[in-house]
Residue, then its C-alpha position, 0 to 999 in steps of 0.5 A: m857396630k858389630l865387634y869381634g869378641f869382647n869390647n875391650l875399651t875402658k871408659s873412666m870418669s872422674f867426677n868432683i863436686y864442691d858445695v860451699c857454705y857460709a858458716k860464721t862461727q866455728a860452732e856453726q862450721l862444726d855443725y855444718i860438718a856434722y850435717i854433711d857427715s849425716e846427710y852424706n854418710s856411707d849408707r846414703l852414698t851406697k844407695m846412690m851408687f846402686k842407683l848409678t850402677e843400675m843406670i849404666g846397666a852394670h851388675v854389682l859384685n861387691v860393696s865396701k863402705q866406711d864412715y871415718e872419724p872425725r869426718g868423711a865417708s867412702v864407698t867402693f863397688l866392684i862391678a861387671d858389665g850387665s851382659m856378664k852377670p855372674s851366677g849365684e855361685e860366682l857371686e859367693a866365690a867373689a865375696l869369699s875372695y874379695r881381696d883378690a878380686v879387688t887386686a885383679h879387677l878393681d882397675k877395670s870395673h869399679v865405682t868409688v866415692h869419697t867425701y871431704p868436708e873441711f873448714h878453717p877456724d879463721r874463715s867463715i867459709a866451709t866446703f864439702r867435696v865429693d870425689i866419684d870415680i867410675a871405671t868400666c870395660g865393655e859396652i857400659s859407659p858412665l856418661h849417662t849418669l851425669d845429670y843424676l850425679i849433679g842433681s844428687f848433691d848441692s853442686d856449686i863447682i864441678t870438674m869432670d874427666y872422661r877418658v877412653r883407653g885401649f881398643t877393640r876390633d870389628v868383625s873385619g879385624q879393624k881396630l876401634f879406639l872409640d865406640h860412641n860419638i863424643t866431642s865434649i862431656q857437655d854433650y851428655i848433660d841436660e841443657a837445663t842443667l847446663n844453663r845454670y852453670n858457666a862451663i869450659d872444656m879442655n879436650m885432647y881429642q887425639a888421646n880420647l881425653f875430655h875435661t869439663k869444669m862448671m861453676i854455678k851462675e847465680i847465688d841464692l844467698q839463703n841456700y848458702l847460709f847455715n843456721t842464719d836467715v838472710y833477712d836478719l842480715s843487713a844489705e851490706t852484710r849480704m853483699q860481703i857474704a856473697e862476695s866471699l862465697r863467689k871468691e871461694m868458688i872462683e878459687i876452686y874453679s880456677g885452681k888458684n888463690v885470688f888475692 
């Protein structure tokens, strides 16, 4: 497809992943939070985002990262289309005027990641949520990173929103509101990955807006126990824990409490 001028389409992906864990005591819950903060600190998240931008053919202009107290981390990348890779002088200027660059361009080309570990002392469930937002303009698209992102985290529940905004023109001047084929976000997820999840779509094709939710099908209980061996638990206790984990997942997946 030949275009006239620059591809002005903006492609935005919002990606939320939840990991659920059974931690019986408050001490175990705090240990789980500490583990998450160590495992997914800003340095490791930054490495993941460098890999992600490489996959979509984007060029990193600037990076901002932060670990928070008592918990959580965030990383922000300002990026450009790979076809618009800046010179060394332009990179230096971008670094010197980073605040102005964010104000002017962050809503067009960026990658951000935020983590949210949490627990409640009256419950035996702890959760970890990571939010990833990718906004691109031009030919690059975040859709091809989905398998990488799902595989980079313990993904029990996943919610994804993808939207294409604006328009570009072909050489004859005809407006194009979409420059790639898509009927569902699931089209861009590997079949082996999809087979592990229950998935539903809620799409608004007229607005080029696509939404997919996924929840893991099978629970291998040992993978959800923190500092506990499944064989140290009675069959009844294992069943109760599995039911608690599934209830937590269903509530997050459906967006409402189950009584």
